[in-house]
Every structure is written in C-alpha cells, then in structure tokens.
PyMOL CGO cylinders between C-alpha atoms (Angstrom):
from pymol import cmd
from pymol.cgo import CYLINDER

trace = [
    CYLINDER, -75.62, -60.09, -35.08, -73.43, -63.00, -33.72, 0.3, 1, 1, 1, 1, 1, 1,
    CYLINDER, -73.43, -63.00, -33.72, -72.11, -65.98, -35.84, 0.3, 1, 1, 1, 1, 1, 1,
    CYLINDER, -72.11, -65.98, -35.84, -70.28, -69.14, -35.04, 0.3, 1, 1, 1, 1, 1, 1,
    CYLINDER, -70.28, -69.14, -35.04, -69.89, -72.72, -36.82, 0.3, 1, 1, 1, 1, 1, 1,
    CYLINDER, -69.89, -72.72, -36.82, -70.47, -75.63, -34.54, 0.3, 1, 1, 1, 1, 1, 1,
    CYLINDER, -70.47, -75.63, -34.54, -70.54, -79.11, -35.91, 0.3, 1, 1, 1, 1, 1, 1,
    CYLINDER, -70.54, -79.11, -35.91, -70.61, -78.06, -39.47, 0.3, 1, 1, 1, 1, 1, 1,
    CYLINDER, -70.61, -78.06, -39.47, -73.46, -75.62, -39.12, 0.3, 1, 1, 1, 1, 1, 1,
    CYLINDER, -73.46, -75.62, -39.12, -73.58, -71.74, -38.98, 0.3, 1, 1, 1, 1, 1, 1,
    CYLINDER, -73.58, -71.74, -38.98, -75.34, -70.72, -36.01, 0.3, 1, 1, 1, 1, 1, 1,
    CYLINDER, -75.34, -70.72, -36.01, -76.36, -66.62, -36.50, 0.3, 1, 1, 1, 1, 1, 1,
    CYLINDER, -76.36, -66.62, -36.50, -78.11, -64.87, -33.58, 0.3, 1, 1, 1, 1, 1, 1,
    CYLINDER, -78.11, -64.87, -33.58, -80.14, -61.78, -34.31, 0.3, 1, 1, 1, 1, 1, 1,
    CYLINDER, -80.14, -61.78, -34.31, -81.21, -59.20, -31.73, 0.3, 1, 1, 1, 1, 1, 1,
    CYLINDER, -81.21, -59.20, -31.73, -83.68, -56.23, -32.09, 0.3, 1, 1, 1, 1, 1, 1,
    CYLINDER, -83.68, -56.23, -32.09, -86.00, -54.88, -34.93, 0.3, 1, 1, 1, 1, 1, 1,
    CYLINDER, -86.00, -54.88, -34.93, -85.88, -56.27, -38.71, 0.3, 1, 1, 1, 1, 1, 1,
    CYLINDER, -85.88, -56.27, -38.71, -87.85, -53.32, -39.89, 0.3, 1, 1, 1, 1, 1, 1,
    CYLINDER, -87.85, -53.32, -39.89, -86.29, -51.32, -42.90, 0.3, 1, 1, 1, 1, 1, 1,
    CYLINDER, -86.29, -51.32, -42.90, -83.46, -49.89, -40.98, 0.3, 1, 1, 1, 1, 1, 1,
    CYLINDER, -83.46, -49.89, -40.98, -82.53, -52.93, -39.06, 0.3, 1, 1, 1, 1, 1, 1,
    CYLINDER, -82.53, -52.93, -39.06, -83.02, -55.35, -42.06, 0.3, 1, 1, 1, 1, 1, 1,
    CYLINDER, -83.02, -55.35, -42.06, -80.72, -52.97, -44.44, 0.3, 1, 1, 1, 1, 1, 1,
    CYLINDER, -80.72, -52.97, -44.44, -78.15, -52.66, -41.90, 0.3, 1, 1, 1, 1, 1, 1,
    CYLINDER, -78.15, -52.66, -41.90, -77.84, -56.40, -41.60, 0.3, 1, 1, 1, 1, 1, 1,
    CYLINDER, -77.84, -56.40, -41.60, -78.38, -57.41, -45.12, 0.3, 1, 1, 1, 1, 1, 1,
    CYLINDER, -78.38, -57.41, -45.12, -74.96, -57.69, -46.48, 0.3, 1, 1, 1, 1, 1, 1,
    CYLINDER, -74.96, -57.69, -46.48, -73.23, -59.10, -43.48, 0.3, 1, 1, 1, 1, 1, 1,
    CYLINDER, -73.23, -59.10, -43.48, -76.08, -61.59, -42.54, 0.3, 1, 1, 1, 1, 1, 1,
    CYLINDER, -76.08, -61.59, -42.54, -76.19, -62.92, -46.16, 0.3, 1, 1, 1, 1, 1, 1,
    CYLINDER, -76.19, -62.92, -46.16, -72.43, -63.41, -46.31, 0.3, 1, 1, 1, 1, 1, 1,
    CYLINDER, -72.43, -63.41, -46.31, -72.51, -65.10, -42.88, 0.3, 1, 1, 1, 1, 1, 1,
    CYLINDER, -72.51, -65.10, -42.88, -75.09, -67.45, -44.27, 0.3, 1, 1, 1, 1, 1, 1,
    CYLINDER, -75.09, -67.45, -44.27, -74.57, -68.11, -47.76, 0.3, 1, 1, 1, 1, 1, 1,
    CYLINDER, -74.57, -68.11, -47.76, -71.04, -67.65, -48.26, 0.3, 1, 1, 1, 1, 1, 1,
    CYLINDER, -71.04, -67.65, -48.26, -69.63, -70.69, -46.05, 0.3, 1, 1, 1, 1, 1, 1,
    CYLINDER, -69.63, -70.69, -46.05, -71.74, -73.04, -48.25, 0.3, 1, 1, 1, 1, 1, 1,
    CYLINDER, -71.74, -73.04, -48.25, -73.00, -75.07, -45.04, 0.3, 1, 1, 1, 1, 1, 1,
    CYLINDER, -73.00, -75.07, -45.04, -76.53, -75.42, -43.45, 0.3, 1, 1, 1, 1, 1, 1,
    CYLINDER, -76.53, -75.42, -43.45, -77.61, -72.35, -41.07, 0.3, 1, 1, 1, 1, 1, 1,
    CYLINDER, -77.61, -72.35, -41.07, -79.86, -71.88, -38.04, 0.3, 1, 1, 1, 1, 1, 1,
    CYLINDER, -79.86, -71.88, -38.04, -81.05, -68.34, -37.01, 0.3, 1, 1, 1, 1, 1, 1,
    CYLINDER, -81.05, -68.34, -37.01, -81.84, -67.61, -33.44, 0.3, 1, 1, 1, 1, 1, 1,
    CYLINDER, -81.84, -67.61, -33.44, -84.78, -65.03, -33.74, 0.3, 1, 1, 1, 1, 1, 1,
    CYLINDER, -84.78, -65.03, -33.74, -85.44, -65.16, -29.78, 0.3, 1, 1, 1, 1, 1, 1,
    CYLINDER, -85.44, -65.16, -29.78, -83.78, -61.32, -29.42, 0.3, 1, 1, 1, 1, 1, 1,
    CYLINDER, -83.78, -61.32, -29.42, -85.86, -59.93, -32.42, 0.3, 1, 1, 1, 1, 1, 1,
    CYLINDER, -85.86, -59.93, -32.42, -88.74, -57.71, -30.91, 0.3, 1, 1, 1, 1, 1, 1,
    CYLINDER, -88.74, -57.71, -30.91, -90.48, -57.04, -34.09, 0.3, 1, 1, 1, 1, 1, 1,
    CYLINDER, -90.48, -57.04, -34.09, -90.18, -58.14, -38.04, 0.3, 1, 1, 1, 1, 1, 1,
    CYLINDER, -90.18, -58.14, -38.04, -91.47, -55.91, -41.22, 0.3, 1, 1, 1, 1, 1, 1,
    CYLINDER, -91.47, -55.91, -41.22, -91.60, -57.10, -44.75, 0.3, 1, 1, 1, 1, 1, 1,
    CYLINDER, -91.60, -57.10, -44.75, -87.90, -56.17, -45.48, 0.3, 1, 1, 1, 1, 1, 1,
    CYLINDER, -87.90, -56.17, -45.48, -86.88, -58.52, -42.61, 0.3, 1, 1, 1, 1, 1, 1,
    CYLINDER, -86.88, -58.52, -42.61, -89.27, -61.13, -43.80, 0.3, 1, 1, 1, 1, 1, 1,
    CYLINDER, -89.27, -61.13, -43.80, -87.56, -60.75, -47.41, 0.3, 1, 1, 1, 1, 1, 1,
    CYLINDER, -87.56, -60.75, -47.41, -84.37, -60.89, -45.89, 0.3, 1, 1, 1, 1, 1, 1,
    CYLINDER, -84.37, -60.89, -45.89, -84.89, -64.42, -44.58, 0.3, 1, 1, 1, 1, 1, 1,
    CYLINDER, -84.89, -64.42, -44.58, -86.52, -65.54, -47.74, 0.3, 1, 1, 1, 1, 1, 1,
    CYLINDER, -86.52, -65.54, -47.74, -83.66, -64.30, -50.17, 0.3, 1, 1, 1, 1, 1, 1,
    CYLINDER, -83.66, -64.30, -50.17, -80.99, -65.70, -48.08, 0.3, 1, 1, 1, 1, 1, 1,
    CYLINDER, -80.99, -65.70, -48.08, -82.56, -69.01, -47.43, 0.3, 1, 1, 1, 1, 1, 1,
    CYLINDER, -82.56, -69.01, -47.43, -83.06, -69.20, -51.24, 0.3, 1, 1, 1, 1, 1, 1,
    CYLINDER, -83.06, -69.20, -51.24, -79.34, -68.23, -51.94, 0.3, 1, 1, 1, 1, 1, 1,
    CYLINDER, -79.34, -68.23, -51.94, -78.47, -71.19, -49.76, 0.3, 1, 1, 1, 1, 1, 1,
    CYLINDER, -78.47, -71.19, -49.76, -80.64, -73.39, -51.46, 0.3, 1, 1, 1, 1, 1, 1,
    CYLINDER, -80.64, -73.39, -51.46, -79.23, -72.61, -54.66, 0.3, 1, 1, 1, 1, 1, 1,
    CYLINDER, -79.23, -72.61, -54.66, -75.78, -74.39, -52.84, 0.3, 1, 1, 1, 1, 1, 1,
    CYLINDER, -75.78, -74.39, -52.84, -77.85, -77.19, -51.80, 0.3, 1, 1, 1, 1, 1, 1,
    CYLINDER, -77.85, -77.19, -51.80, -77.73, -76.27, -48.18, 0.3, 1, 1, 1, 1, 1, 1,
    CYLINDER, -77.73, -76.27, -48.18, -80.86, -75.54, -45.95, 0.3, 1, 1, 1, 1, 1, 1,
    CYLINDER, -80.86, -75.54, -45.95, -81.35, -72.58, -43.35, 0.3, 1, 1, 1, 1, 1, 1,
    CYLINDER, -81.35, -72.58, -43.35, -83.93, -72.82, -40.58, 0.3, 1, 1, 1, 1, 1, 1,
    CYLINDER, -83.93, -72.82, -40.58, -85.26, -70.42, -37.89, 0.3, 1, 1, 1, 1, 1, 1,
    CYLINDER, -85.26, -70.42, -37.89, -86.23, -70.70, -34.06, 0.3, 1, 1, 1, 1, 1, 1,
    CYLINDER, -86.23, -70.70, -34.06, -87.22, -68.85, -31.00, 0.3, 1, 1, 1, 1, 1, 1,
    CYLINDER, -87.22, -68.85, -31.00, -89.38, -66.28, -32.40, 0.3, 1, 1, 1, 1, 1, 1,
    CYLINDER, -89.38, -66.28, -32.40, -91.41, -64.58, -30.16, 0.3, 1, 1, 1, 1, 1, 1,
    CYLINDER, -91.41, -64.58, -30.16, -95.16, -64.38, -30.35, 0.3, 1, 1, 1, 1, 1, 1,
    CYLINDER, -95.16, -64.38, -30.35, -95.51, -61.28, -32.38, 0.3, 1, 1, 1, 1, 1, 1,
    CYLINDER, -95.51, -61.28, -32.38, -92.61, -62.45, -34.56, 0.3, 1, 1, 1, 1, 1, 1,
    CYLINDER, -92.61, -62.45, -34.56, -93.92, -65.93, -35.02, 0.3, 1, 1, 1, 1, 1, 1,
    CYLINDER, -93.92, -65.93, -35.02, -97.24, -64.26, -36.08, 0.3, 1, 1, 1, 1, 1, 1,
    CYLINDER, -97.24, -64.26, -36.08, -96.02, -62.44, -38.93, 0.3, 1, 1, 1, 1, 1, 1,
    CYLINDER, -96.02, -62.44, -38.93, -93.76, -65.64, -40.21, 0.3, 1, 1, 1, 1, 1, 1,
    CYLINDER, -93.76, -65.64, -40.21, -96.92, -67.46, -40.07, 0.3, 1, 1, 1, 1, 1, 1,
    CYLINDER, -96.92, -67.46, -40.07, -98.99, -64.69, -41.74, 0.3, 1, 1, 1, 1, 1, 1,
    CYLINDER, -98.99, -64.69, -41.74, -96.53, -64.91, -44.70, 0.3, 1, 1, 1, 1, 1, 1,
    CYLINDER, -96.53, -64.91, -44.70, -95.72, -68.65, -44.68, 0.3, 1, 1, 1, 1, 1, 1,
    CYLINDER, -95.72, -68.65, -44.68, -92.31, -68.44, -44.16, 0.3, 1, 1, 1, 1, 1, 1,
    CYLINDER, -92.31, -68.44, -44.16, -92.19, -72.29, -43.32, 0.3, 1, 1, 1, 1, 1, 1,
    CYLINDER, -92.19, -72.29, -43.32, -93.00, -73.08, -46.92, 0.3, 1, 1, 1, 1, 1, 1,
    CYLINDER, -93.00, -73.08, -46.92, -89.45, -72.10, -47.70, 0.3, 1, 1, 1, 1, 1, 1,
    CYLINDER, -89.45, -72.10, -47.70, -87.86, -71.99, -44.34, 0.3, 1, 1, 1, 1, 1, 1,
    CYLINDER, -87.86, -71.99, -44.34, -88.61, -74.42, -41.69, 0.3, 1, 1, 1, 1, 1, 1,
    CYLINDER, -88.61, -74.42, -41.69, -89.49, -72.59, -38.83, 0.3, 1, 1, 1, 1, 1, 1,
    CYLINDER, -89.49, -72.59, -38.83, -88.87, -74.21, -35.55, 0.3, 1, 1, 1, 1, 1, 1,
    CYLINDER, -88.87, -74.21, -35.55, -89.53, -73.80, -31.67, 0.3, 1, 1, 1, 1, 1, 1,
    CYLINDER, -89.53, -73.80, -31.67, -86.09, -74.57, -30.31, 0.3, 1, 1, 1, 1, 1, 1,
    CYLINDER, -86.09, -74.57, -30.31, -82.37, -74.95, -31.78, 0.3, 1, 1, 1, 1, 1, 1,
    CYLINDER, -82.37, -74.95, -31.78, -82.43, -78.71, -31.47, 0.3, 1, 1, 1, 1, 1, 1,
    CYLINDER, -82.43, -78.71, -31.47, -85.52, -78.65, -33.86, 0.3, 1, 1, 1, 1, 1, 1,
    CYLINDER, -85.52, -78.65, -33.86, -83.92, -76.37, -36.36, 0.3, 1, 1, 1, 1, 1, 1,
    CYLINDER, -83.92, -76.37, -36.36, -80.67, -78.02, -36.25, 0.3, 1, 1, 1, 1, 1, 1,
    CYLINDER, -80.67, -78.02, -36.25, -82.74, -81.48, -37.25, 0.3, 1, 1, 1, 1, 1, 1,
    CYLINDER, -82.74, -81.48, -37.25, -84.42, -79.44, -40.00, 0.3, 1, 1, 1, 1, 1, 1,
    CYLINDER, -84.42, -79.44, -40.00, -81.21, -78.58, -41.81, 0.3, 1, 1, 1, 1, 1, 1,
    CYLINDER, -81.21, -78.58, -41.81, -79.55, -81.97, -41.66, 0.3, 1, 1, 1, 1, 1, 1,
    CYLINDER, -79.55, -81.97, -41.66, -82.19, -83.67, -43.66, 0.3, 1, 1, 1, 1, 1, 1,
]
cmd.load_cgo(trace, "trace")
C-alpha cells in the first residue's frame, strides 16, 4: 500500500490480492490512512488482481467511516474481474467507482 496527499485529497494505491489474508493485513493501515486525515480519498485499484468479500467489506467500512466525517471516498482503475465483483455487490451505491483517477477526484469533490 502506498499513500500520499495531493491537493487536499488522500491517494491510496493498493496492489495484490484483497482476499482474507490481504484484506486482514491491510485493514488497520488502510483505514487509518483514509479515515484519520479527515479529507476526501481516492483509491487506485489498478494493481489489485483479486477481491473477495473481506476486501469488499474493507472498502465499504472505510468509506462509511469517512462518510461519518463528512468526506467521500472513491475507487478507480479496477481490472475486469475486480470490476465485475464491485458491480455484482453494488459498491457504487455507497462508493463511487470510477474508471480514471480524474473521475474519482471529481466524485469526491462534489
């Protein structure tokens, strides 16, 4: 996981598998990196090769935590199989799912 701040937005780059082991390993650090700064966040999923239910839960719960602080989170760059899972679980109902970083940034700034 890589994180940085740019123009008042937290950027997080995830890679690998967001399965049971991967999501558990990232959970505390990811949540702290996204929610604690109390600012909008965009999450780059282009390096994520697989996502399971715990990975989806991690995205939902982190977005919910950020929402409680009146900030938004969006994800972008998901590959075909990961995008299919996000569509199947209707992630976009809570978290904007964008194709590009530019679109994700626009979604968290509204």
